DONUNU-252945 format. One record per residue (C-alpha): x, y, z; residue in one letter. Coordinates in steps of 0.1 Angstrom, whole numbers, plus 2048, in hexadecimal, padded with zeros to 3 digits. Layout:
N
XYZa ...
//
This chain:
173
41AA208A9m 436A248C2a 445A458CCl 46AA458D2i 477A648E3k 49BA698EFn 4A3A458E6r 487A368FCe 464A2A8F4i 44CA42905t 428A4C907e 41DA678F0d 410A85903h 407A998E4w 3E6A988D3v 3E1A9E8ADr 3C5AB68A6i 3B5AB5883d 3ADAD6872d 388AD587Be 38AACC8A0s 38EAE38BEa 3B0AE58CEv 3AEADA8F2p 3B8AF490Ca 3D0ADD91Ee 3EBAC4912g 402AC48F4g 3F0AC88D3a 3FEAC28B0i 3EDAD5894v 3F3AD586Es 408AF085Fi 3E8AFC84Da 3D6AFF86Er 3F3B1187Ew 3F4B2B862r 3CEB30865k 3CCB3288Bd 3F0B3D895r 3E5B598ACa 3CEB438C1v 3E4B258C1l 403B388CBa 3F1B478E8g 3E8B268F8r 3F5B1E91Bn 3FEAFB910a 418AEC8F9p 411AEF8D4i 420ADC8B7g 41EADE891v 420AC2878e 430ACD857l 424AC0836e 43AAA9821s 452ABE80Fg 44FADD826d 471AEC82Fg 479AFC850p 472B1F843e 44DB19846v 450B1A86Cv 470B2F86Fa 45EB4E87Cd 44BB39896d 467B248A5i 465B348C7v 43FB2D8C9r 441B088C1l 449AEC8DAd 449AD08C0l 44EACE89Ai 444AAE889a 456AA8868v 445A8E851p 456A7283Ef 43EA67823a 455A4C816t 477A3E822f 486A4C802r 47DA70809d 49AA8081Bg 48DAA481Cr 484AA0841g 4A8A9A84Ay 4B2ABC83Cs 494ACC84Ct 49EABF86Ea 4C2ACB86Br 4B7AED860l 49EAF087Cl 4B8AE8896r 4D7AF8887e 4CBB17873r 4ABB1F886y 4B5B148A9g 496AFF8B0f 49AAEF8D3t 478ADF8D7g 46EABB8CFe 476AB28ABl 461A948A1r 464A7E882a 442A71877v 435A5B85Bg 44BA4084Cn 465A3F867v 479A1E866l 493A0E87Cr 4B1A14866d 4A9A39864q 4A8A40889l 4CDA4788Fp 4D0A5D870l 4B1A70879m 4BEA7589Ce 4DFA8388Er 4CBA9C87Ac 4BAAA989Ag 49BA9489Ff 495A8A8C4d 474A788C0s 467A5F8A6f 445A5189Ee 453A2F896y 441A1D87Aa 45AA01873g 4529DB872r 46D9D488Ct 4609D58B0d 4669F88BEa 47A9EB8DBa 4919D88C4k 4939F78ADa 4A3A0B8C9l 4C49F78C2k 4C7A0B8A2a 4D3A298B6f 4F3A158BEr 4F9A0A89Ad 50FA27890i 52EA298A5s 543A42890a 537A5E87Bv 549A7085Ey 53AA92860q 52BAA887Bt 505AAC87Da 4EBABB894a 4F4AA28AFd 517AB18B1r 528A908B3r 54DA928AAa 557A84889s 570A67885a 58AA7F878a 586A97895a 589A7A8ADl 5A7A6C89Br 5B9A8E89Bn 5AFA988BEh 5CCAA68D3p 5C9A898EBs 5D5A728CFk 5F5A868C9a 617A7A8D3f 62DA908E8s 63FA9C8C8n 61DAA98BAg 617A8E8A0t 5F8A798A0c 5FAA548A8g 
//
């Protein structure tokens, strides 16, 4: 599975740790939300990056109190039809102010990449059938957007009504 981060294919420097294994002292470690709840004090005290993988259907409120302690939050997509992860991403970025790596995991497909990015994801465990290098082109598929999102792109209406488009008499051209 390829990791796409910041619109590039990259090596994954994070290691997933199952609930029974010891967490290494060094390097980025991703634990389940259940493990985080159980071992929060120890994990938060690490001198290395720590990430949490939510369970399918978990909302951002399950990690809201721990946002400042987390370097990565992985949001699962069990099926391509499940859109809850999009809402979770937006809320993590916009309401809770999460600034760390926000990773989409699970059934992450080419056509979802630009929309996931708009919602705040900056890394993706790509599972699509299309070659990951070719899938990167998906980020250029949407040239105009109709509403604002976590990526802060200006909407088509805002661009159309921008003062630079006004004639000297104040009307829009």
